[in-house]
N, C-alpha and C positions, 0 to 999 in steps of 0.2 A: 425950634429947629432952624428957622431962617437966620437967626443970629449966629449960630455956630457956623453956618455955611458962609456968612459974610465975614466972620472972624478968620476963617481959614483962607479966604481970598486975600485978606489984607495982612496976614501974618508974615513976619520976616523969616528968613532961613533959620535963624537962631531959635525963634519961637516955635517953628515947625519941628526942629530937632528936639526941643524940650517936650513938646506935646507928644511926639511919637515915642520918645523914651518913656514918658509917663504911661502911655497906652500899653507899651510892651511890659513895663513893670506890673501893671494891673493884670495883664493876661498871664504873666508868670505866676503871680500870687494866686490867681484863680486855679491855674494848672497845678501848683504845688499842693493845693488843698484837696486834690482828687486822690482816690485810692489807687488809681492806675499809676500816677506819678510815684507814689510811695513804692509800689511794686517794682517799677522800673529802677528806682534808686536802689532798692534792696538787691535786686538781681545784679545790677552793675557792681555794687559793693562786693557781693559774693563772688562774682567773676574775677574782680581785681584781687580779692583775697586768695582765691584758688590759684591765679596766675603767680602771685607772690610766693605762695607755698611751693608751687611747682618749681619756680626759679631757685628757691632755697634748697629743695631736694636735689635739683640738678647740680648746683654748686657743691653740695655735700658729696654727691656721687663723684664729681670730678676730683675733689680733694681726696676721697678714698682711693680712686683709681691712681692718682699720683703717688700716694703713700704705698700702695701695693706695688707699683712699678719700681719705686725707689727700693723697697725691700727686695724685690727680685734682682735688681741691679747689684745691690750690696751682696746678696747671696752668690751671684755669678762671679763677682770680683773675688769673694772669699774662696769659692771653689777653684777658680783659675789660679789663685796664689798658693794653693796647698802644696803643689810640687815645685814651687819656685825656690831658688836659693836665696832670694831676697827676703829679709824679715818682713812679716806682714802681721798686723794686728788691727782689728776693728772693734771698737768698744761701742756698744749700744745700750742706752738706758731703756729698760723695758717696763718700768713702773716703779711706784713708790707706795709704801705702806708705813704707818706709824710703828707697827710692831717689828717689821723686818728691815726697814730702811729702803734703800734703792736696790732694786733687782737689776742685775747687770748681765748682759750676754756678751761674751767676747769670742770673736772668731780669730784664730791665729794659726800660723803654720809652724812646722818643726823648726824652720830657720829662725823664727822669732824666739823660740825657747833657747836655741843655741846662742843667739845674740845676747839674751838676758844673762846667760851663764858666763859669757865673756865679760860682762859688766860686773860680775860678782853677785848677781841675783840668782840664787839657786835654792830650790826647795827639794824635798825628798821625791816629789813627782811633779808633773806639769801643772797640775791644779794649784799646788802650793807655791810653785814658782810664779804663776800668774797672780796669786793672792799677794805675794810679797811685792811684786811689781805694782799692783794696784795700790797697795799701801804707800809705796814711794810716790806714786803719781798723785794720790790724794794729798799727801804731805806737801808735795811741791806746789800743787794748786793752792792749798791753804796759805803757804808762805807767800806766794805771789799775790793773792788777794789781800793779805794783811799788809804787805809792803805797799801795794797800790793805795790801800786805804790810808796808810800812814802818810804817803807822799801827797795825796790829794787833800786829806782832811787834817793831818797832824794828830798827835796823841797828847792829850793833857796828862800831867803827872797824876791828877786825881783819877784818871781812868785806869791806871795800872793796878793790877791786883795787889793786895797787901800781904799775900802769903805765897809760898812757893807751890809748885805743881802738886807735890805729894800731899801737902796740907789741904789744898783745895779739894782734892778727891779722896782725902782720908786714906792715903796709901802708906803713910809713914807708920812706924811701929812705936806708938807713944808709951807703951808699958816699959820698954827696955831703956828708955831715956837716952836717946842718941846724943852724940857729942857735937852736934851741929851748932854753929854760931847763930843765936836767935836773931841777930841783926842782919844776917845775910839772907835776904829774901829771894834773891835771884841768883 
């Protein structure tokens, strides 16, 4: 006992710091082995986990609220434009399924139908007119995407199909023997 007391009196600040750190480490190791420490750690972990889950739920709720508000705003704009003389159409993708493709909701006003008819897009009713317009829109989007792909990536001759559109989709009438030039693929 006397030697430890003498060592403490003569130790340097660095030795004192090292001794105290060792004592704290020993105390922590003893504390970690107690059941109370384990319970405190489990409780702290569970509290952090619950706080994280609550934060996730709060963020999801905020996101849902923003989506709901956006839908309300879109509906309000659509309602306000119904009597407008300015053409208005709002296209919303509502979902996708492998069997039916993209389900689309379109909000439009009568001025939009009149506008489409002046462009030469007219069906037997409003629904058919909108379907024709959507087909034109999809075609235009596809052409734009293909052109951008070509501009950015280029097209190698080996990537071009070796048959024409009708042959690819077996739309030609092979039994009647058409008079097409077999060398003219495009």
